[in-house]
Structures are given as C-alpha cells and as structure tokens.
N, C-alpha and C positions, 0 to 999 in steps of 0.2 A: 503494500500500500504506500508506504512512505520511504524515504531514503534513509533508513536507519542503518548504521554501520553494524551494530550488534543487536539482533532482535531480542536478546534475552536481558538487556540492561535496563529495560523498563522506561527508556526515554524515547520520545517521538521527535524526530528532527524534520522540520519543514512541513509543508502541507501535503495532504493526500492527493494523489493524481487521479484516482478513479472516481472521486466525488467532487461535486461542486455545489454551491448553495446560492440561492437567490431570495430576496425579500418579496413575499407576495403582497399584493395591494392591501390585504387585510392586516398586515403588520407581522405575520408569522414568517419564520425562516423555513424554507423547504430545501431538503438535500436531494440531489439528483445523481444517479449513476451516469458518468460521462460516456460510457461505452454504449449502453442500451438506451439512455435518455429517460429511463423510468424514475419516478420520484420514489425515494427510499425512506424518507423520514420528514416529519414536521415538528418544529419546536413551537410550543404555544406561548412561550414568554417572548419578551422583546429582544432577547440576546441571540446572537448568531451561533452557529456550531463552531466549536474550537477546531483548529487545524484543518479546516476545509476551505478551499479557495472559493472566492466569490465570482459568480458569473457576471460578465459584462453584457448587458442587454443592449442590442442595437435596434433602434426603431427603423422600420423598413424605408421610411421617407426622410426622416430627420437625422439619421445616423446615430452615433454614440451619444448618450445622454448622461449627465451627471447623476449618480445615485441619490435617491431621496434619503434624507437623514431619518426622519420619523414621520409617520402619518399624523396629521393634525386632527385628532379625534375630538378636540374641544369645539371645533367649528360646527355651529348648529345649521341645520338645513332651513331654508326659507319655508314659511308656512304657506300652503296652497289655499287660496281663498276664492270663493265663487262670487262674482259680481252679478247682482240681480236687478239693479236699477241705477239710473244716472240722473243728475240734474244738469240741464242744459242752459246755456246763456241764450240771449236773443240774437246772437250773431249767426250769420249764415255760413261762415267759413267753417268746414268740419274740423279744422285743426285747432280752432279756438272755441269750439262749441261746448265741450264738456267742462262743467265746473266742479262737480262732485260725483263720486261713485259710492255705491252702497250695497248692502246685502244683509244676511242674517248669520249670526254665529251658530255653532252646533247646538247651543242651548235655546235657540229661537230668538235671542235678543238682536235687535237691529243695530247695524253699525253704518257709519257714513264718514268718508274722508274727502278732503279737497283733492283736486287733481295734483297739486304740488306735494301734498303729504303722501299720496300714493306713489308718485314718481320717486320721492326720497326713500320710501320704504323698499321699493324694488331695487334701487341703486345700492342700498345698504345690505341687501340680501335678507331683509326681514320678511318680505312677502313675495309671492308670485300670485298673480290674479288670472282668472279664466272666466269665460262666458260659456254658458251651456244653452245654446239655441240652435236647433231644436233639442229637446231633451235627449241626452246621451251623446250629443255632438259637442265636444269640448274644444274651444278655441282659446289660445293663450292671449293675454293682454300684454303688450310690450310698449316700450318707450320709443317714440320716433321724434325726429327733430326736423323742423322746417323753418328756414330763415332764422336759425339760432334759437328758436323757442321749442322746448320739449313739450310733448303732449302724449296722451295715451291713445292707443289704437289696438285692434286685434291683429294677429298675424294674418298674412295673406292666405285666405282660404278660397278665393274665387267667388265668394257670395256677395251680392249687393242686396240691400244696403249694409253699411258697416254694422257689425254685431253690437257694438257698444251703443251707437246712436239709435239702434232699433229697440233698446231696452226701455221699459216703462220708467216714468218719473219716480224718484224716491219721495216718500212722504216726508213732510216737514219735521 
C-alpha cells in the first residue's frame, strides 16, 4: 500500500497509492479505490482520512478549481412565499404599476409588503416569491431593472397578461 521500508516496524511512510479521498458536497470525506474507482469508505465527521491522498476534481468546462474549505451550513435558505394579491398605482407603465404585494401566511394571517421591501428581501436572500395562476402552475417573481429602476415581475412564461398584474387587489 505505502512505501514502507520495513513492514513490521509499525510506521507508515507517505500516502497510500491505491486510495484517494474527496470531500462530498454534504461535508463527508469519501475514500475511493484508485484502480477500480469504487468508493470504499465514508467518514461522517468533518476530518479527512489520514495518509490518503486527496483527489483533484477538474470541472469539465472551468478546469481545476480550488478546494472548498468547509461547507457553510449556517446559511439559511430563503423562505418561499406565495403572492396572492397586489396593489397597483394609477400609472399605466407596467414597470411602475405595482406598489404592494401580499398574501397569507401558513396560519391564515394576511401579510403585505411594499415593492421596495420585497425587492430588498429577495436581494438579501430572505424570501423568494411565486405566483400560482392557474392553480398548480407556479411562476417565480424576480427583480428586473428598466432605466435604472428595479421592479418586480414574473419570469418569462409566455403568458399574457403578466401574472402579477392579473392578481386581485389586496384588501386595505
């Protein structure tokens, strides 16, 4: 396995040649047999195997990448929120028409945000919004920019009118 001078002296010199290891995206270290390519072991703590060389993963398009130190498990995912209603301004321009978006929390309580608050929440990774029209057909709400002004719209789904503008008015 390794380049030991005396196999009976209890010492291991160098790394093993028949094994390699890589860090899986879930943070566990996986040991692989280099001849067969089969995985032979998994370590469930955050420490790598001792005396086993690390594989250098090469992305097919980007080439060799620097290894990730640790996965950031403290980063929270954005909360997915359904938009059920909007408040519109009296402007005719669809890019300046929405003033508020709203919906219901899982407990049935109504919520309402200004367009600026919703944009800020999306940019900070706090929320992702979607519209469900017709029922079962989810379309994401995204931030778009026109003439330097940010506004909310749904992703291009080929349907007219715009899913956000077609929603009913939010109650006061």
